[in-house]
N, C-alpha and C positions, 0 to 999 in steps of 0.2 A: 538412571534417569534418562540416559540417551535413548533407550528404547521407547520411553514414553514421549520424549520430544519428537522422535521420528513418527510415532503414531499420531500425535496431534497434528504434526505437519502434514501427514498423509491425509487425514480427515479434512484439513483446510484445503488441500489441493483438490480433493474430491468435491467438496462443496463449491469451490471456485469454478471448477469445470462444469459440473452439472447445472449450476445456476447461471452459468456464463456471467458471473458476478464480477464485472470490471468497473474500474473508476474512469478510465480513459474514454471508453465508448459512451458511458452514461453521461459524462460531462459534455462530450461533443454532441451527443444527441439532443441535449438541452440547448446548447449554444446554437447549433445549426437548425435543428428541426423543431425546437421548442417542445420536445417531449421529455417529461420529467419522471417517468416511471423508475428509472435507475437511480436518480437522485433521491426520490422519496424512499426507496429501499435503503439507501445509505443513512437517511435520517432515522429510519426505524432501527437499523443496526446500532447507531450511536445512542439512541434512546434506551435500548435494552442494555447497552454497555454501561452507560453512566449509572443506571439503577443498580447494576451489579458491582461496578468498580468503586463508586464513591463511598459506600459504607465501609468496604474493606480498606481502602486507602485512608479514609478518615480515622479508622481504628489503628492503622499501621500494621495490621497483621491479618492473616487469613488462615484458618485451620491451625492456629498456633505458630505459624511461620511469618517472618517479617516480609512485608510487601511495600513496594514504592512505585510511584508512577513516573512518567516522563514530564517533569516540570522544568522547562528551559527558559533562558532569557529571551527578551523580545528586542530584536535589533535588525540591522541591515542584513546580517547573514541569513536570517530567516526570511526576510522580505524578498531579497534578491535571489537567494537560493531556491525558494519555493517557486518564484516566478520562472526561473530557468528550468526547474523541474517540470512545471506545467507545460512549457513549450516542448520539452523533450518527450513528455507523454504522448503528445499528438504526432510528433515526427517519428518517434520510435514505435508507434502503434501499440503501446502498452506501458504499464507502470511497473513498479518493482514486483508486486505479486502477480500482475497480469503476464509479464514475460515468463515467469516461472511456470505458471500453469499452461500457457501457450506452448512452451517448449516441451513440457511433459506430455501434452496431447499430440505431439508430433509436428508442430509448426516450427520448423527449423529456422524460419525467418526471425524468430526471437533470439537466435544465437548471436548475430552481430550486435543486437541491442544490448544483450547481456554482457558481451565482450566490451562494448563501449562503456557500459555501466562500470565495469571494473577499472577501465582506463581513467574515466572521469572521476571516479571515487578516489583512486590513488593520486591523481593530479591534485584534487582538492585537499588531500592530507598534507601536501607540500605547502599549500597556501593557507592552511587552517589558522595558523597563528595570526596572519595579517587580518583575516576576517574577524577573528575573535577580539582584535584590538579596536575594531570600529565601534562607534557609540552604540550602546544597547541598554535597555532597561532591565531591572532585576526581574527574575521569574515571578509570575503571579499565579498562585493557586486559588482557584475559585472555591475549592473546598475549605481552605483556611480562611478565606475572605468572607464567605457567605454561610459557612456551615454546611453539613452534608445535605440536609433537606433543602436549604435555600439554593445550593448549587445545582441540585437535581432539578428543582422546579424551574430555575432560570434556564438551564440547558434545554429542558423539555419545551419550554415556551419558544425558544429560538428554533428548535427542530420543527415544531409545529408551524411556525411562521414561514420557514423555508419551504416546507412541504405544501402549505397553503398557497404560497406564491407560485410554485410550479403548477399547481392545479389551475389557478386563475389564469396564468399565461397560456397554458395548454388549451383550456377551454376557449380563451379569446382567439387563439390561433386556429384551432381545429374544430371547435364546436363540441368537442367531447374529450374525455380523459382516457388515455390508454391504461388498461389494467391487466393483471395476470388473469387468465381464465381459471376458474375454480377447479380443483381436483374433483373428479366424480367418483373415484374409487381409491380411497386412502388405504384400503386393505391390500392393494396390489403391491406386494413387497418388491417386485422387480423394479418398480418405478423408483424406489429409494436408491437402488444400486445402479440402475441403467440411465436414469434421468429421462428427459430434462426436468429440472426443478423450477418452480416459480421463484422469482427474485426474492420474495418474502422469506422463503426457506433459506436461501443463501444468507440473507441478512441476519436471521435468527441464529443459524449455525455458526457464522463467523463471530458473532458477539459472544456466544457461549464458549467457543473454542479459545477465543482471546482471554476470556475469564479463566479457563482451564490453564492457559499458559501463565497467567498471573499467579495462580495457585501453585503451579509446579516450579516456576523459575523465580518468582518473587517480583517480576516486572512484566509489563505487557508485551505482546507479540511485536517483533521488529524484523524487517527484511533487509533494508538497504545497508545496514551497518556491516553486513557480511561481505559486500562487494569490494570495499577498499582492502579488506583483509585478503580476499582472493587475488586482487591485483598485486598486492605486496608479495604474496606467496609466489605468484607467477614471476614477478620481477626477480625475486631471490633465486628461483629455479633457473632463470635465464642469466643469472650472475650479473645483473645490472648493478652498477655502482651507485646505489642510492643511500643517502645518509639517514636512515630511519631513526637512528639513535638521537638525532638532533631535531627531529620534527615534533612539534608540540603535540600533534594529534596522537602520535604513538607513545608519548610519555604519560598519557593518562592511565589511571589504574585499570589493569586488566588487559590493555591493548598491547603493551610490550610483551607480556606473557603469551598472548594469543599468537604473536609473530613466531614464537619459538615452539609452541605446541602444535600438535596435529590438528587439522580441521575437524576431525571427529570429536575433538574436545570443545569445539566452539558451539555454543547453544544455537546461535543464529544460522550457522552453516548446516547444522544437523536438521533444523526445522525447514530450511530452504530445500534441502535434499528430500525431505519428507513431502513437501508440496509438489516437487517434480514427480516423485514416485506416485503420490496420490492422484495427480492429474493423469498420469499414464494408465493407472489401473481404472480410473473412471472412464477414460476414452476407450480402453480395451473392453470393459464391461458393456459399454454402450455400442460397441461394434463400430466406432468411429475413428479408431486410431489409424493414422496413415501419415507418412512423412510428406510434409508440404514445404517445399523449398524454392520452387521456381517462381521467381519474382523479377520484375524489370530492374535494371541496374540502379535506377534512381531510387527505387524502394529500399535496396540494400544500403545505399548511401544515407538515406533518411534514417534507417534503423540504426546505423552506426553512429551518426551524428546525434540522433535523439538519445541514444544510450549514453554517450559522453555527457550530454546535458543532464540526464537523469542522475548519473553518478556524482557529478560535480555539485549539482543543486542539492541533492539529498544530504551529502556529506556536510556542507556548510550550513544547512538549514535544520540540523539535528534530526534528520529522518525523512522518510518518504510518505506516501499516502497511507502506509500502514503505521509506521513508528511515530510520525509527527501529526498526521491528520487523525487517523483512527485512535492511535495510542495516546496522542497528546490531549485530544478532547476527552477521551475516556479517563485520562488522568486528572482532569479538571484544570489543565494548564491553559492559560490564555494564549500561549504561543501556538497551540493547535488551531485556534480560530484565525490567528494572523497567517499561519501557513495556508489554511484553506482559501482565504481571500486572495493571497498572492498567487497561489498555484492555479486557482480558477482563472485569474486574470491572464496568467501565462498560457493556460490551456485555450483561452479565447483567442489569443494571438496565434498560438500554434495551429489551431483549427483552420485558420485562414491562410497559414503558410503551407499547408499540405498540398495544394495544387502545384506549387513550385516543384514538387517531387513526384507529380502525377499520382498523388494519393487522393482517394475519394474523400469528399467532405461530407457526403451523406452517409448515414449509418443504417444498416439493416436492422429490422426489429424482429427479434425472436419471440414467438408467441409461447411463452411459458404457460404450462397448464398443470 
């Protein structure tokens, strides 16, 4: 199975790179520039995902194998964790998946953010019990509450409303709506391998590959959960005296075993490695791979600080933009929507904190075609 996990991860990395499909820049572009092309692509991705996921999750099986979604409680840990994550996205200049494909493409500035992610994630595992003891509501599954069809229709209405709002605001601000330029020659196979891809391609491929992950592993794609494990492995390698045996986070099923086993046995680590490799191959095929590491000192500080916030926030909020936002909503869990609202609010704050670290607030627009 590890080979298939690496393959799916590689295809995810290729899609993320060629479509420049990020969450951080897309949100900031809407917040600062009132441009919603990236946000509309995310709504399309989610729309395809719920149509694929909900019937399988409602049945409880896919191709004869048991499947389950990410349905988590609603509480302060999600609300505050996602808010912290949203700020970290903008300071670290990338999210969980974004840093992986940036690093794979040669942008070494993602490394301090990824290191900070490990540190923040490990730190959060020490505080995990305290966060879980705060008031929270029981998990809410829209699939169980509204039925498969009802849940799909409800989600599609919300996606359409969000997309329509971005169109309205963009027209009001700019007088026109930014769109991907249509492909003129879909038979040019080099375009599929060398890119760039329209955002819509990235949206569709990510939804399909997440569904493939569900079929293969029995649960949706996740990224952030690997970082605390990497941090713990590094702490063990450095012989740091940390009492993992008494931390509630590591006492949960599967996590204590993960500490003892090789990272090659961890589903999330293997897929993350695949994303890195896929992005590297995509950059190489496009002739764009090059090491990019020269940045002002304050940018490195922002990346490290943002990474810590990403790791801490994701760990206490049951996931990142992939596991909680994408995976949570695709699972029909109400916590996915709570995560989106809180993380977007944090991203709004983070976007306006960027000048403190000499980071641009404007975003460049790639003309995908």
